MARZAFI-34628 format. One record per residue (C-alpha): x, y, z. Coordinates in nm, 2 decimals, always signed. Example, Ala and Ser with C-alpha at 12.3 -4.5 7.8 and 13.67 -1.06 7.14 Angstrom:
{{+1.23 -0.45 +0.78}},
{{+1.37 -0.11 +0.71}},
//
This chain:
{{+0.69 +2.81 -0.14}},
{{+0.47 +2.54 +0.00}},
{{+0.21 +2.69 +0.23}},
{{-0.07 +2.43 +0.25}},
{{-0.14 +2.06 +0.27}},
{{-0.46 +1.90 +0.14}},
{{-0.57 +1.55 +0.23}},
{{-0.80 +1.31 +0.05}},
{{-1.03 +1.14 +0.31}},
{{-1.12 +0.77 +0.24}},
{{-0.82 +0.55 +0.24}},
{{-0.59 +0.84 +0.36}},
{{-0.73 +0.98 +0.69}},
{{-0.93 +0.66 +0.76}},
{{-0.93 +0.31 +0.62}},
{{-1.30 +0.34 +0.52}},
{{-1.28 +0.17 +0.18}},
{{-1.39 -0.16 +0.34}},
{{-1.69 +0.02 +0.50}},
{{-1.80 +0.14 +0.16}},
{{-1.76 -0.21 +0.01}},
{{-1.96 -0.36 +0.29}},
{{-2.24 -0.10 +0.26}},
{{-2.26 -0.14 -0.11}},
{{-2.28 -0.52 -0.10}},
{{-2.55 -0.50 +0.17}},
{{-2.77 -0.23 +0.02}},
{{-2.73 -0.31 -0.35}},
{{-2.74 -0.69 -0.27}},
{{-3.08 -0.64 -0.10}},
{{-3.20 -0.51 -0.43}},
{{-3.07 -0.81 -0.62}},
{{-2.75 -0.65 -0.75}},
{{-2.46 -0.89 -0.77}},
{{-2.12 -0.71 -0.71}},
{{-1.80 -0.88 -0.83}},
{{-1.46 -0.79 -0.67}},
{{-1.34 -0.66 -1.00}},
{{-1.64 -0.43 -1.05}},
{{-1.62 -0.32 -0.68}},
{{-1.26 -0.21 -0.75}},
{{-1.38 -0.01 -1.05}},
{{-1.63 +0.19 -0.85}},
{{-1.41 +0.25 -0.55}},
{{-1.31 +0.60 -0.65}},
{{-1.65 +0.71 -0.77}},
{{-1.89 +0.94 -0.59}},
{{-2.19 +0.78 -0.42}},
{{-2.41 +0.93 -0.70}},
{{-2.19 +0.77 -0.97}},
{{-2.18 +0.43 -0.79}},
{{-2.56 +0.42 -0.75}},
{{-2.61 +0.51 -1.11}},
{{-2.35 +0.26 -1.23}},
{{-2.51 -0.03 -1.05}},
{{-2.86 +0.07 -1.16}},
{{-2.75 +0.09 -1.52}},
{{-2.58 -0.26 -1.49}},
{{-2.86 -0.43 -1.29}},
{{-3.18 -0.21 -1.27}},
{{-3.41 -0.25 -0.97}},
{{-3.76 -0.13 -0.89}},
{{-3.94 +0.01 -0.59}},
{{-3.66 +0.25 -0.46}},
{{-3.53 +0.57 -0.60}},
{{-3.16 +0.61 -0.68}},
{{-3.15 +0.89 -0.42}},
{{-3.30 +0.67 -0.15}},
{{-3.06 +0.39 -0.23}},
{{-2.76 +0.63 -0.23}},
{{-2.86 +0.76 +0.11}},
{{-2.90 +0.41 +0.25}},
{{-2.54 +0.34 +0.15}},
{{-2.42 +0.66 +0.32}},
{{-2.62 +0.58 +0.64}},
{{-2.47 +0.23 +0.65}},
{{-2.12 +0.37 +0.62}},
{{-2.18 +0.63 +0.89}},
{{-2.29 +0.36 +1.13}},
{{-1.98 +0.15 +1.05}},
{{-1.76 +0.46 +1.10}},
{{-1.93 +0.53 +1.44}},
{{-1.87 +0.17 +1.55}},
{{-1.53 +0.09 +1.40}},
{{-1.37 +0.40 +1.25}},
{{-1.00 +0.46 +1.34}},
{{-0.75 +0.72 +1.21}},
{{-0.47 +0.60 +0.99}},
{{-0.15 +0.53 +1.19}},
{{+0.06 +0.85 +1.23}},
{{-0.21 +1.08 +1.11}},
{{-0.22 +1.31 +1.41}},
{{+0.16 +1.33 +1.43}},
{{+0.17 +1.45 +1.07}},
{{-0.11 +1.70 +1.12}},
{{+0.09 +1.84 +1.42}},
{{+0.40 +1.85 +1.20}},
{{+0.22 +2.08 +0.95}},
{{+0.04 +2.28 +1.22}},
{{+0.37 +2.36 +1.39}},
{{+0.50 +2.49 +1.05}},
{{+0.19 +2.72 +1.02}},
{{+0.06 +2.53 +0.72}},
{{-0.30 +2.57 +0.62}},
{{-0.47 +2.23 +0.62}},
{{-0.75 +2.13 +0.39}},
{{-0.96 +1.83 +0.28}},
{{-1.08 +1.74 -0.07}},
{{-1.29 +1.43 -0.11}},
{{-1.53 +1.26 -0.35}},
{{-1.74 +1.15 -0.05}},
{{-2.07 +1.32 +0.02}},
{{-2.06 +1.63 +0.23}},
{{-2.27 +1.50 +0.52}},
{{-2.04 +1.21 +0.60}},
{{-1.73 +1.43 +0.64}},
{{-1.80 +1.56 +0.99}},
{{-1.89 +1.21 +1.11}},
{{-1.55 +1.08 +1.00}},
{{-1.34 +1.38 +1.12}},
{{-1.51 +1.38 +1.46}},
{{-1.48 +1.01 +1.50}},
{{-1.11 +1.00 +1.44}},
{{-1.05 +1.31 +1.64}},
{{-0.90 +1.55 +1.39}},
{{-1.17 +1.79 +1.29}},
{{-1.01 +2.09 +1.46}},
{{-0.70 +2.06 +1.24}},
{{-0.88 +2.15 +0.92}},
{{-0.91 +2.50 +0.79}},
{{-1.11 +2.41 +0.49}},
{{-1.32 +2.12 +0.36}},
{{-1.45 +2.05 +0.01}},
{{-1.66 +1.77 -0.13}},
{{-1.70 +1.68 -0.50}},
{{-2.07 +1.68 -0.43}},
{{-2.05 +2.06 -0.46}},
{{-1.86 +2.05 -0.79}},
{{-1.98 +2.00 -1.15}},
{{-1.73 +1.71 -1.18}},
{{-1.57 +1.47 -0.93}},
{{-1.21 +1.35 -0.93}},
{{-1.02 +1.30 -1.16}},
{{-1.14 +1.65 -1.24}},
{{-0.93 +1.90 -1.04}},
{{-1.23 +2.11 -0.93}},
{{-1.25 +1.99 -0.57}},
{{-0.88 +2.05 -0.51}},
{{-0.89 +2.40 -0.67}},
{{-1.19 +2.48 -0.45}},
{{-1.00 +2.39 -0.14}},
{{-0.70 +2.60 -0.25}},
{{-0.93 +2.90 -0.30}},
{{-1.08 +2.86 +0.04}},
{{-0.74 +2.84 +0.19}},
{{-0.63 +3.15 -0.01}},
{{-0.32 +2.96 -0.14}},
{{-0.20 +2.91 -0.49}},
{{-0.24 +2.55 -0.61}},
{{+0.13 +2.53 -0.69}},
{{+0.20 +2.60 -0.32}},
{{+0.00 +2.29 -0.20}},
{{+0.10 +1.94 -0.11}},
{{-0.17 +1.67 -0.15}},
{{-0.18 +1.33 +0.02}},
{{-0.38 +1.08 -0.20}},
{{-0.42 +0.70 -0.23}},
{{-0.60 +0.66 -0.56}},
{{-0.50 +0.70 -0.93}},
{{-0.79 +0.93 -1.00}},
{{-0.72 +1.14 -0.69}},
{{-0.35 +1.17 -0.79}},
{{-0.45 +1.28 -1.14}},
{{-0.70 +1.53 -1.00}},
{{-0.43 +1.69 -0.78}},
{{-0.17 +1.70 -1.05}},
{{-0.42 +1.85 -1.29}},
{{-0.47 +2.12 -1.02}},
{{-0.10 +2.19 -1.04}},
{{-0.02 +2.06 -0.70}},
{{+0.25 +1.84 -0.56}},
{{+0.13 +1.49 -0.47}},
{{+0.23 +1.23 -0.21}},
{{+0.09 +0.89 -0.28}},
{{+0.01 +0.69 +0.03}},
{{+0.04 +0.32 -0.09}},
{{+0.14 -0.03 +0.01}},
{{+0.50 -0.07 -0.11}},
{{+0.40 -0.35 -0.35}},
{{+0.20 -0.09 -0.55}},
{{+0.48 +0.16 -0.59}},
{{+0.55 +0.04 -0.95}},
{{+0.18 +0.04 -1.05}},
{{+0.13 +0.27 -1.35}},
{{-0.18 +0.42 -1.19}},
{{+0.04 +0.61 -0.94}},
{{+0.32 +0.72 -1.17}},
{{+0.21 +1.08 -1.16}},
{{+0.28 +1.11 -0.79}},
{{+0.59 +1.32 -0.69}},
{{+0.65 +1.10 -0.39}},
{{+0.54 +0.75 -0.28}},
{{+0.52 +0.65 +0.09}},
{{+0.37 +0.36 +0.28}},
{{+0.30 +0.54 +0.61}},
{{+0.25 +0.89 +0.73}},
{{+0.54 +0.84 +0.97}},
{{+0.77 +0.80 +0.67}},
{{+0.72 +1.17 +0.57}},
{{+1.02 +1.39 +0.68}},
{{+1.17 +1.74 +0.66}},
{{+1.38 +1.61 +0.37}},
{{+1.07 +1.51 +0.18}},
{{+0.91 +1.85 +0.24}},
{{+1.23 +2.02 +0.11}},
{{+1.24 +1.80 -0.19}},
{{+0.88 +1.87 -0.28}},
{{+0.93 +2.24 -0.25}},
{{+1.17 +2.22 -0.54}},
{{+0.93 +2.01 -0.76}},
{{+0.82 +2.21 -1.06}},
{{+0.44 +2.19 -1.13}},
//
């Protein structure tokens, strides 16, 4: 029986991926790092520690520690969220849908811990969440399932009784490896992309999710 829903954050609760891209181009660019669109796509699902290390290994800089550069990126994104952050369309209605069904609600993200409250407060949904987990507190980030398993433990729910909303291939893999049901939130033109084939359901908008989908997911074997 499904008892909990767990959300990824970036690209699911808020369209923050462009913020991270702008921050990385600004901060790393000031250090002389040239970021191509292809490589930016490759790093999109990494943690901030992993992204910083990746660019340093590719194009080393001097004068600033990796930790300082990473924090500069996070600060830049926090400022953008404060100025421009908006919830994904239909998010609050979906949260209400699950709240009315007495579902536990959790968050599992690769983003650093300190930016989570900034985002949840800005988009006005922080009070909906019963548990929050960041891969920063795990030995491995997504696609490792640890951050999803941590949230399930905090919610006191078996992983097989959880639905996850994700938007990335590595996130979907992490949730499936945690033995959870997964809804991929994607533009329709990406439905046939092999990166998302592990998802149990693919939707373009939160508003597309229905009682019928919930019933169907409850019968999915994990």
